[in-house]
N, C-alpha and C positions, 0 to 999 in steps of 0.2 A: 547812577546805575540801579537797576531793579534787582534786589536780592531774593525776591520771592516771586517766581515766574509761573504764569499759567500758560500751558501749551494747548492750543486749539489744533485739531486735525480736521482739515477740509477733505472729506473722504473721496468724493468722486466728481463734483461739479456737474455742469451741464454742457460743457464745451464739446467741440468736435474732436474728441480724443479716444473714442471707443475702439478705433482701429489703429491707434498709435501705441498701445500698451497691451501686451498679451494677457494680462491679468487685471485689467481695470475693473473695479466693481460695477456691475450693471444691474443685476437682479436685486430685489429687496434682500434676499438671503445673503448674497455676496456683499452688499453694502453693509448690512448688519454685522456680518463676520469681520469685515475689515475695520469697522468702527470699534468693535469689541477688542480686536487685536491692538488697535491704536490706544485704546484706554488702558489696556494691560501694560503697554509700553510706557505710559506716563501722561497721556493726554487727559486733561481734566474736562475738556469740552470737545464734542464731536459735532461738526457742522455738516449737515446732510442735504443733498439733493437726491432726486430719484430719476431714473431713466426708464424708457420703454424697454422691457426685457427682450423684445425681439429685435429692435433696431439699434439700441444703445443711445438713442436721442433723448436729451433732457425733456421731461414732461412735468405737468402740474397735477398729476393724477392723485387724488386724495387717498384712494385705496392703497396705492403703492407706498405712500408715506406711512399710512397706518400699519401696513405690514412690516416695513423696515423698523419703525420705532418700536412696535410690539416685540419684535425679535431681539432688539437691543435690550429693552427693559426686562425681558424674561431672564436674561443672563446677568445684567448689570443695572442695578437700581440707583447707583451713585453717580455715574458719569453724567455730565450736563449735556442735554440735547439742544442743539441750536439748528433750527430748520431755516433754510432759505425762504425768503418771501419775495425774491427778485424775479421769479418766473412770471411771464405775462407782461413784460415790458419791452419786448423786442419789436422794433419797427424797421422793416426793410424798404427803404425809399427808392423808387424807380429813378434811374438816371435821366431818362428822356421825359417821363411824366411822373413828377413827384407824388401824384395822387394814385398812381398805379402801384400799390404796395406789393412787393415781391414775395416769393416763397420764403418761408421762415418767419414771417410776421406773426406774432402772437401778442396782441396788445389788449389788455383788459384793465378795468379800473383798479384802484388801490385795494378796495375791500374784497374784490374777487381774488386778488393775489393771496389773500389770507384764508382761503377756504380750508386748507389743510391745518392751518394754525387754529382756526375755530374748532375743528373736529378733534384735534389732538391736545391742544394747549401744552406745548412743549415748554421747557424752561426758558428758552430764548428763541428769537427769530431775527433775521436780518432786515434792515431797512436801508435800501440804496439811496443815498441822500442827494441825488441829482441826476440830471439827464446828461448823457455822454455820447460822443461819437465813438462807438465801440469797435475799434479796428477799422479795416479798410472797406471800400465800397460804400454801399448805402445803409450800413447797419448803424442804427441809433438806439440806444437804450433810453427809454422814456420813464422818468420818475419826477413828476412835477411837485411844486410846493403843496398844491391842493391834495394830491394823492397822498403825499407823505404825512400831512397833518391828519387826514382821515385814518391812515394806517396807524400812526402813533397813538391816536385817541383810542382806537379799537384794541390794540394789543395791551395798552394800559388797562382797559376794562377787563380784559381776559386774564390779567395777572402774568403776562408774558413779558420778559425783559427784552427790549430791542437792542440789537447790535447795530450801531450806526456806521454804515459802510461809506467810507470817504475815498473817492477816486481822484479828487482834485480839490484845490483850496476853496473854491466856491461851495463845494459840498460840505466842507467843515464849517464855513460861514453859516450855512443853513442849519446844520446840526446844532450849532450854538444858538441859533434863533429859536429852534424848537425847545431847547433847554430853557432859554430865557422866557418863553411863553408858557412854561410849566407843563409841556407835553411829555417830557422825559424825566423820569424819577432819578434822583441822585443815588449812587454815582453813575454818571453817563459812561457807557462802554463804547468806545470808538475803535473801529477797525480801519487802519490806514493802509489802503491798497495801492501798491506801487508796481510799475512796469507794464501795466495793461494799456495798450494803445487805445485812445490817446488821452490818458489820464496823467497822473504824476509819474515821472520817471523814477527808477530806483537809484536815487542819488542821495548819499548820506547827508550832504549839506542841506538838501531840500527837506529830508525827514526831520532834521534838527530844527529847521525853521518852522515847519508845520506843527511840531509838537508844542511849540510856544503858543499856538492858537487854540489849544485844547480847552474844553469847558472847565470852569473852576471845579475842582474836586473830582474830575473825571479820570478814568483809567483808559489807556490805549493799548492796543495790540497792533501789529503790523506784519506785512509779508511782502516779499518780492517774488516774482514769478520765474519759472524756468531755472537757469543757472544761478540766479540771484537768491533763490529761496534759502539755501543754507547759509551763505554769508550774511543774509539779512537777519538771521537769528541774533548774531552779535550786535548788529546795528541797533536793533530794537531794544535789546536788554540794556545796552550801554546808555541809551537815552531815557531809561526809566520805564520801558514798556514791556509788554508780554509778546508771545510768539505764536505765529500760525505757520504750520507746514501741512503737507498732504498732496495727494494726487490730483486734486482740483487745480493746483497751481504749478506743479512740477512732476514729471514722470520718472526722473532719474535720481539714483543715489550718488553715483559717480558717472563720469563720462562713459557712455555706452552701456551702463549697468542699470537696468530697470529697477525701480524701487517698489516696495510695498508701503502702505501707510505706516505700519509699525516700524519699518526701517527708517523712515523719515523722522518719526517721533523719537526713536532711539538716538539718531544722529543729533537732533536738536537737544535732547536731554544731556548727551555727552558734552556738547558745547556749553550749555548753561552751567552744568556742574563744574566744568573745568574753569569757568569764569569765576567760580566761588559763590554761585547762587544756588538756590534750591527750587525744586518744582513744588507747586501747590497741588494738593490733593483736590478731588472734586468738592469735598466738604469745605476745605479752606477757600477754594475758589468761590463757592456759594457765598461765603462771608464777604469776600472782596467785592463781589458783584452786587451784593445786597439782595440776593435771592432768598426767598422764603419757601419752606416746604421741601 
């Protein structure tokens, strides 16, 4: 069991959820406010996407990232900022003609996915460690070994710590490969993502098995989506890991009750503390993660 727990709050994500929650953070100001509330509730890390303020659709707009991050930093210089670098990997393959890419395709190379990371140089950014059939239909998330090696090298040069996003066991195999190749500085920080079709199911026995494949000396955090988000807090901590909650992965606090990010962090904090563990502050988490500055 982990007695000193880092909580990450994934504030908004990029999924098709803008019309599914009455107060989902969409504008940079809303995202920043929600991130600050999550930090006040006990999140040491806030994981940020941005959305088009008019449509609510997830975007890669550097200006929106800069606005959201500057608003957070103006009020809180301690919380660890973790920006997604996963946008730009969406390929919508046509059913009849696989080369007729459909609406929603947004596919760029690995270095282009880092444009906002280059501009902002946050504490951390995510690296999605493999290609995945992302849900139903023709949706495929593309993240090749070549792309990932390019991205890992560049974020290391920038002094940004990668969060290695693992959606399936092969992703963890490749994360370990990058560690072995010296592309990832110790300690590796691995996010085990469960419940996303068609990656790893939210199965406690599977999580226990995958944890045994972690890079030597690495730290892991994990999450379950939707109704498994809160139960997964216990699973992750019991197996020695950290915790992620937030509206990116789950919109509800209880059945039929919409959550805020602060609500979800508070619920996770209560569970962690009732288990006899403590939350790490941002400063403590920086030491755990090997962050400098």
